[in-house]
Structures are given as structure tokens and as C-alpha cells.
N, C-alpha and C positions, 0 to 999 in steps of 0.2 A: 337593138332598139334604137330608133332614130329620134333625135330631138326635133324641135320645130324648125330649126334652120337647116335640117337635112344631114347634119353631122351625126355619125354613128356614136351612140353613147354606150359605155360598158355597163353591163348589168351586173349588179351585185347579188342578184337573186340566187344563182347557182351556188355561190360561195356560202351564202347564208343557209341555204338548204343543206349543203354538204356539212356545214358546221353543226346544224341541228341533228343530222343523221349520225355524226361522229360523237356527239356529246355523250350519249348513253355508253358507247364503247370506251370513251376516255374515263368516264366515271367508274365503270366496271374494272378497267385496268388499274386505276388508282386504288380502288377498293382491294383488288387482288394483291397489289404491291404492299398494301398496309396489313394484310392478313397475317403474314409470317410474324411480324412484330407482335400482333395481338395474340397469336397462337403461342408464341414463345413466352409471353407474360402470363397467359392463361394457364400454363402447365405448372406454375409455381403456386403451391397451396400452403398457406399458414395453418398451423393447428387451430382448432376452434377457439381455444382460450388459454391463457396463462395466468396462474395465480401469482400476481406480482409480488405479494408478500413472500412467497416461497422462492421466487426468482431472484430477489435482491440478495446482495452479498457478493463475494469474490468468485470469479470464474477464471480458469486458466485456459489460454488458447492452445488447442491441440494442433489444428491445421487451419489454413486460410488460403484463399485465392489472393494473389498479389494486390496490395493496397499501398498507395504512395506514402501515407503517413508511416507505415510500418517498415519502409525500406531501411530506416535507420536502426531498426530493432534487431539485436543479435539474439536475445534470449529473454526469459522471464516475462513473457507477455501476459498481462492480466487485464480483466475488465471488472470493475466493481460498480454495482448498481445499488443505489439507495433510494427507496421510496420516500417521497416528500409528502408533507401533510396536504398539499394542494393536488395530489394525485400524479404529479410529474415525477420523473426519475432523474436523479443526478447520476451522471456517467463519468467514471474516472478510468481512463485507459492508461496503462503504464507498461514500460518495457525497459530492458537494459540495453544500452547502446554498445556498439563494438568496442568503444573505449572504456567500457565498464560502468559508466555513469548511468543512473536511472533518469528517465524522462517520462513525462505524463502529459495528458491532455484531458481537460475537463469539459463536459458537455451536458446536455439536457435531452431527455427523451420524453415523449408524450404520445398519447394515442394518435394514430394517423388520422382517424376520424372521431370526433367527439361522440361518445356513446358506442363506438365501434368495438371490434374485438381487441382484447388485450394482447393478442399475439401479433398485431400489426402496429408498429410504432414508427414514429419519425424522430430522428436524432439530429441534433445540431451541435456543432462545436464552434462554428463561426456564423453568427446571425447575419443575414437572413437565410443562409443555405441549410437545407434540411435533407437528410437522406433516409431511405427506407431501411427498416430493421424488422424483418419478419421472422418469427420463430416458426420454422418449417418442420421441426421435429423436436421432441422433448421426452426425456426419460420420465416415467410415471413418478419416480422418487426424486426428480430434479437433480440427478447426478450428472447429466450431460444435456446440452442444448445445441441444436443445429439451427444456425441463423443464416438467412440469405436475403437477397434483394430480388424483387419480381423481374428485373431485367437480366438476372443471372450473372451479373458482373461481379458480385461479391458474395463470399461464402465463408463462414467460420464454424468450426466445431469447438465448442467450449465444454469444459469439464470442471467439476468441483475439486478434482485432484490434478496434480501437474502432469500425470501420464495416464494413458489408457492402453488397453491391450490392442495390438494391431488388428486382430480379426474383428474386434468390435468397431474400431475406427473404419475399417473397410466396409463393414456391414452398414454403418450409418451413412458413409459417403455414397454407398449404393443407392440410398434413398434420394440423395441429391442428383445423382446421374439419372435416375428415373424421371426426375422433374426437368431434366434437360441441362443441368449444369455441366460444364466442361471442366473436369478436374485434372486434366493432364499437367497443368502448371501449379498444382497444389503445393503449398509449402508446409512442411512439418516443423512445428515450432520447437525450439530447444528450451526446455524449462529447467536447465541445471545452472 
């Protein structure tokens, strides 16, 4: 296209047209790239509800996926939950270090969404940071609980007793594998 003085001007129309034609493809490509993350999160399902009165008390950790706080734990890993009058839950995680000394961390759990399911909690040990705590499997008699995060980064099998039969542990971990958890790095907790 020529301007009034006869000098050829570059037209931006083809570039604009090209951008408009590419936009839907870029949008679809971005959507496609985001789908695996959504699909991964979508495969983790919390149980419909948890009776928090029955859930409170001491639980022994049977297995876990690696967690930075627990690197210093050698054995005797427990989690104790206490239901508070306001509906929140006090969380006390304890373990024995390699040097034999006990260490603990106190936090608070609350429903992830007000009025939402009691099986989906948010836990905080250092405000304002909160992490997901989903009960993804539970024994009808509350003898064990399988807890995970929707991103599949963390997983715990908790029990009311310090040990569980290995076939039962494997069967419960099979549920986590069905939801997409990678258990190849699972750590078996020493409770002696």
C-alpha cells in the first residue's frame, strides 16, 4: 500500500489476520496443555464425609510419601487430632529423631470450604500457608485412614495401631495407585 507521498507503506493487515486465525489454535493448545493437570487432580476422590468426632484421637503413621518435615523423623511418627468447640481441629504431629529425642509440630485444620465435606480439610502449621488434607479412604470402624492431596504429591496411611498387616497395607495402597498416586518412593514408618 502506498502513502500520499508515493512511498510504499508496510501493511499490518496480514499479521493481524494471521494472529486472529492463530488465536483459536493457541487457545486450544493452552487448554490441551492444561488438561493433564486437571485430569490428574480430578482422579483423586475424597470419601463423601468423615465423622470428625470419631476421627479425632491418635493415629500412627504406617507409610508415607516423602515429606520435608519428616526427613528428621526416624520412628514413632504419630498424628493426634483434637476437635475444638469452634469446629476446627488441633493437629499435633510427633516423631522420634535419629538422636532419640522427640519432636513435634502443632497446627490447625479446618474444612477446605465452609459447609463443604468433612473429608476435605486445609491444614496450616505456619500461617498463612495451608495444605490440602483429603481423606481418600477410611475403614468403616475408623481403624485406618488413607490421606492424600489432590495433586498426588503427598500420601499417608494412618492406623489406630502402630502396625498393620502387609497384605492390608498393600490392598489400601492399591486404592491410591488407582487414583494415580506414584507409590514407588513410599516410606514404611518404623513404629518401634
